[in-house]
C-alpha positions in Angstrom: 15.3 13.3 5.1 12.4 15.8 8.0 12.1 13.4 10.7 8.0 14.3 12.4 7.1 15.1 15.3 4.7 12.0 15.2 7.7 9.8 15.4 8.2 10.9 19.6 4.7 10.2 20.0 4.1 6.8 18.1 5.2 3.5 18.5 5.1 2.0 14.9 5.8 -0.8 15.8 3.1 -1.0 18.3 1.1 -0.1 15.7 1.8 -3.2 13.3 1.8 -5.3 16.3 5.4 -6.4 15.8 8.5 -6.5 17.6 11.4 -3.5 17.1 13.4 -6.6 15.8 10.9 -7.8 13.4 12.5 -8.8 10.0 11.5 -6.6 6.8 9.7 -9.8 5.9 7.5 -10.0 8.8 6.9 -5.6 8.3 5.7 -6.2 5.5 3.9 -9.4 6.0 2.0 -7.5 9.1 0.7 -4.3 6.7 -0.7 -6.2 3.8 -2.8 -8.2 6.3 -4.0 -4.8 8.9 -4.4 -3.3 5.6 -6.8 -5.9 4.6 -8.8 -6.0 7.5 -9.2 -1.8 7.4 -9.3 -1.1 4.1 -11.7 1.4 3.8 -13.3 0.2 0.7 -14.3 -3.1 2.8 -14.2 -2.0 6.2 -16.9 1.6 6.5 -15.6 3.9 9.4 -11.8 2.2 9.6 -9.9 5.3 7.6 -8.4 6.7 10.5 -6.8 3.2 11.4 -5.7 2.6 7.7 -3.7 5.6 7.9 -2.6 4.6 11.1 -1.0 1.6 9.6 -0.2 2.9 6.5 2.0 5.9 8.4 3.7 3.2 10.0 4.4 0.9 6.8 5.6 4.2 5.3 8.6 4.4 7.9 9.1 1.0 8.7 9.2 -0.3 5.3 11.8 1.6 4.3 15.0 0.8 5.6 16.5 4.6 5.5 13.9 5.5 7.3 13.6 3.1 9.9 16.7 3.4 10.6 16.0 6.9 11.2 13.3 6.3 13.0 15.0 4.1 15.6 17.7 6.6 16.2 14.9 9.1 17.0 13.0 7.0 19.3 16.3 6.6 21.1 15.9 10.4 22.3 13.1 10.0 24.1 11.0 12.4 26.1 14.1 14.8 25.9 14.2 14.7 22.3 10.8 15.8 21.7 11.0 18.3 24.4 14.0 19.7 22.3 12.6 19.8 19.2 9.0 22.0 20.0 7.9 19.9 23.3 6.0 21.7 25.5 7.9 20.6 28.3 10.9 22.6 26.2 8.3 25.7 26.4 7.9 25.4 22.5 11.6 26.6 21.7 12.0 23.8 19.0 11.2 24.2 15.3 8.6 21.0 15.4 11.1 19.1 12.7 14.9 18.4 12.8 17.3 16.9 10.2 18.3 13.4 11.1 21.9 14.2 10.1 22.0 16.6 13.2 21.8 13.2 15.4 25.4 11.7 14.8 26.8 15.0 16.9 24.5 15.4 19.9 26.9 18.6 20.6 26.4 20.3 17.6 22.7 19.3 17.8 22.3 21.2 21.3 24.9 23.9 20.3 22.3 24.7 17.4 19.8 25.2 19.9 21.8 27.4 22.9 23.2 29.5 20.4 26.0 27.7 18.4 25.3 27.8 14.8 23.2 31.6 15.1 23.8 31.4 11.5 22.7 28.7 10.4 19.2 28.6 8.2 16.8 26.4 8.3 17.3 23.4 5.5 15.3 23.2 2.7 12.1 20.6 3.5 11.7 17.7 1.3 8.6 17.6 -0.3 5.7 15.5 1.2 4.8 11.9 -0.2 1.5 11.3 -1.4 -0.8 8.2 -1.7 -3.5 7.6 -4.9 -4.5 4.6 -5.8 -4.9 2.6 -9.2 -7.2 0.2 -10.3 -6.1 -2.9 -12.2 -7.5 -6.1 -13.8 -7.2 -10.2 -12.4 -5.0 -10.5 -15.2 -2.7 -7.3 -15.2 -2.1 -7.3 -10.8 -1.2 -11.3 -11.6 1.1 -10.9 -15.0 2.7 -7.2 -14.0 2.5 -4.2 -15.8 3.3 -0.4 -16.5 0.2 1.6 -15.9 -0.1 5.5 -14.9 -1.3 7.7 -13.0 -2.3 11.4 -12.7 -1.7 13.4 -10.0 -2.9 16.6 -8.9 -0.3 18.4 -8.0 1.7 21.7 -7.4 5.3 22.5 -9.4 7.4 25.6 -9.4 6.1 28.1 -11.1 6.9 28.3 -14.8 7.1 32.7 -14.6 9.2 32.3 -11.3 10.9 28.7 -11.7 10.2 28.6 -8.0 11.7 31.8 -6.7 8.7 33.7 -5.5 10.1 37.1 -7.1 8.2 38.2 -10.2 10.8 38.3 -13.1 13.7 40.7 -13.3 13.8 41.2 -9.7 15.4 39.0 -6.7 14.6 37.9 -3.4 16.1 40.6 -0.4 17.5 39.6 2.5 15.0 39.3 5.7 15.1 42.5 7.9 14.5 41.3 10.8 17.0 37.8 11.1 19.3 39.8 9.0 19.7 36.3 6.8 20.2 33.8 9.4 16.7 32.6 9.5 16.8 32.4 12.9 16.1 34.3 16.1 18.1 34.4 19.6 16.3 35.4 22.6 19.4 35.6 25.4 18.4 33.8 28.7 21.3 34.1 30.9 24.2 31.9 30.2 22.3 30.5 27.3 21.0 32.1 23.8 17.5 30.3 22.7 17.7 29.9 18.8 14.1 29.8 17.2 13.5 30.0 13.4 12.6 33.9 12.1 8.6 34.1 12.1 9.0 36.7 9.2 11.3 34.6 6.1 10.1 31.0 8.0 13.7 30.4 8.1 15.1 31.4 4.8 16.6 34.2 5.8 14.8 36.0 2.5 11.7 37.3 1.5 9.6 38.3 -1.9 9.9 42.0 -2.3 8.3 41.8 -5.3 5.7 38.6 -6.0 5.6 36.4 -9.0 1.9 37.6 -10.6 1.7 34.1 -11.6 2.2 32.0 -8.3 1.5 35.1 -5.9 4.9 34.3 -4.2 4.8 31.0 -3.4 6.6 30.0 -6.1 4.4 27.3 -6.9 1.3 26.9 -9.2 -1.0 24.3 -10.0 -0.4 21.8 -12.2 -1.4 17.3 -13.3 1.2 15.2 -13.9 1.5 11.1 -15.2 3.2 9.6 -13.5 4.2 5.7 -14.8 4.1 3.1 -12.4 5.6 -0.2 -12.9 3.7 -2.9 -11.1 5.4 -5.9 -10.4 3.3 -10.1 -11.1 1.9 -10.9 -8.1 0.7 -8.1 -6.7 -2.2 -8.1 -4.1 -5.4 -6.3 -3.6 -4.5 -3.1 -1.3 -0.8 -3.8 -1.9 1.3 -0.2 -1.7 3.9 0.1 -4.3 6.6 3.2 -3.9 7.8 5.2 -6.6 10.8 6.7 -4.9 11.0 10.6 -5.5 7.9 10.8 -7.5 5.8 12.5 -4.6 5.6 16.4 -3.8 8.4 18.9 -5.3 10.5 19.8 -2.2 12.0 23.1 -1.2 14.9 24.5 -3.3 17.1 21.9 -3.6 15.6 19.3 -1.3 14.2 16.5 -2.7 11.1 15.5 -3.5 8.6 12.9 -1.9 7.8 9.7 -2.5 4.6 7.9 -4.5 3.0 5.3 -2.7 -0.2 3.8 -5.6 -2.5 1.5 -3.7 -3.4 -1.3 -5.8 -6.9 -2.1 -5.8 -7.5 -5.3 -7.8 -10.9 -6.9 -9.7 -12.4 -9.5 -9.7 -12.3 -12.5 -12.1 -15.4 -15.0 -13.2 -12.8 -18.0 -13.9 -10.2 -17.8 -11.1 -9.7 -17.1 -7.3 -5.8 -16.7 -5.5 -4.6 -17.6 -2.5 -1.1 -15.9 -2.4 0.9 -17.5 -5.6 -1.8 -20.2 -6.3 -4.9 -19.6 -8.3 -8.0 -21.5 -7.8 -10.8 -22.5 -10.1 -13.5 -25.0 -10.2 -14.3 -28.0 -12.8 -17.4 -29.7 -12.8 -17.9 -33.1 -13.5 -20.1 -35.8 -13.5 -21.0 -38.9 -11.3 -20.2 -41.5 -13.4 -16.8 -39.2 -15.0 -15.9 -39.3 -10.7 -16.4 -42.3 -10.1 -14.9 -44.1 -13.0 -12.1 -41.3 -14.0 -11.7 -39.2 -16.7 -10.4 -35.8 -18.3 -11.2 -32.2 -17.7 -9.8 -29.1 -19.8 -9.7 -26.2 -17.3 -8.5 -22.5 -17.9 -5.3 -20.7 -17.2 -3.7 -17.5 -17.2 -2.5 -18.6 -20.9 -4.0 -21.5 -23.0 -6.0 -24.1 -21.5 -4.6 -27.4 -19.8 -6.1 -30.9 -19.9 -6.1 -32.7 -16.3 -6.7 -35.7 -15.8 -9.0 -36.6 -12.8 -8.5 -39.9 -11.1 -11.2 -43.1 -10.6 -12.8 -42.4 -7.4 -12.6 -38.9 -7.0 -15.1 -37.3 -4.4 -16.7 -33.6 -4.9 -14.6 -31.2 -3.5 -11.6 -32.9 -4.1 -8.3 -29.9 -5.2 -6.2 -31.3 -7.8 -3.3 -29.4 -8.0 -1.4 -28.3 -11.9 1.8 -27.1 -10.8 3.1 -23.7 -12.5 0.0 -22.3 -13.4 -0.9 -20.0 -10.9 1.0 -16.3 -10.2 4.2 -16.3 -12.6 7.2 -15.9 -11.0 9.0 -12.5 -11.1 12.4 -11.3 -12.3 15.6 -10.8 -9.9 17.3 -12.2 -7.4 14.4 -12.1 -5.0 12.0 -13.7 -7.3 9.9 -16.2 -6.3 9.0 -19.1 -7.5 5.7 -19.6 -10.1 2.9 -20.2 -7.8 0.0 -23.1 -9.0 -3.6 -23.6 -10.5 -5.6 -25.6 -7.9 -8.8 -26.9 -9.2 -11.8 -27.9 -7.1 -13.6 -30.8 -8.2 -16.9 -30.4 -7.8 -19.5 -33.6 -8.8 -23.0 -32.7 -11.0 -26.4 -34.4 -10.2 -28.9 -34.2 -12.7 -31.9 -33.0 -11.7 -34.2 -34.8 -14.4 -33.8 -38.1 -15.8 -35.1 -40.2 -18.4 -37.1 -43.2 -17.9 -33.6 -45.1 -19.4 -31.5 -43.3 -16.7 -33.6 -43.5 -14.4 -33.4 -47.2 -14.5 -29.6 -47.3 -15.1 -29.3 -45.3 -11.9 -31.7 -48.0 -9.5 -29.7 -50.5 -10.9 -26.6 -49.0 -10.0 -28.1 -48.7 -6.7 -29.1 -52.4 -6.5 -25.4 -53.2 -7.5 -24.2 -51.1 -4.7 -26.6 -53.0 -2.4 -28.7 -49.9 -1.9 -32.0 -49.1 -1.0 -32.8 -45.6 -2.2 -36.2 -44.0 -1.2 -37.6 -43.6 -5.1 -39.9 -40.6 -5.5 -42.9 -41.5 -8.4 -43.2 -38.5 -10.8 -46.8 -39.4 -10.5 -46.7 -38.6 -7.3 -44.8 -35.2 -7.5 -47.5 -34.3 -9.9 -50.0 -35.4 -7.4 -48.4 -33.0 -5.0 -48.5 -30.2 -7.6 -52.0 -30.2 -8.2 -52.5 -30.4 -4.4 -50.6 -27.5 -3.8 -52.3 -25.3 -7.0 -56.0 -26.2 -5.6 
């Protein structure tokens, strides 16, 4: 995996607001909170901040990449200079392989003359990101969907070599196939990537007519994405190895799918719990009743206890976001039902008398509106 120069310059822990000792769960929690706050769909103008947050999570959210990032950061300014920083006179290539870090002697030997015959390693493909819009039900229950991606793929004519069929690559005459050039500086020999062949050690003598020597052609590919149950709006799903193809034998990058969840007229959501509203009359709230409420499956009937107050939330266990599968699966959430009490706007004479009698029984003395006074007021306003 190729470490980027940005790793020396960016403190991704600071970007996400977590300590370097933070657990994977704490990093994910911090990312989701920040991504929701700065998502461009909800906060126009936050695009740069959202990209910075996403870039930080791309690294810290992956166990292997986080380990490499931590190792790179240990090199400090010396490492940044050695790999293309201004303080080193720009003698690095700008990137380095994380597997070179295991032996610093070999690493610096490559800079100062040793390992001159090593060509630049094929570069890993770029990570790419796309969006996927899901219905509320699909996001809660999980679904397998697909995305269409514009992508460069190995040329079908030359199979990625860049050379016309029937021809072959030739050895770069400038670097003699080494992929690097040596600059003698007294006791040391500084090594730079050959600008003619880009470090490959070979050149295309007769370019392929289809790709003009690039070895790539534009295409559209369809990638299946398995969305786990309970995915939240703004969450990023990583599909390993489905990003841009790498050079030659290098691995492809990763695909990150940002999920956009639609609204549902029946439900809201709080983590793994679903929320909904049930409306009852005053008498039902006072005396108790049963109501039928929707769920993701069949509707259920729940008891509303006598004396339930407006705004009370009742719980139907196990009817929220379904449990996932596997060892790390979380328990199913609950359905939270908020009780609202309906107050009738228009009363018949019989209903009005009954309400007045109830008020008297409770020792209340409400200011009773006279319907005739209301009609007179309406006439005055009209006049």
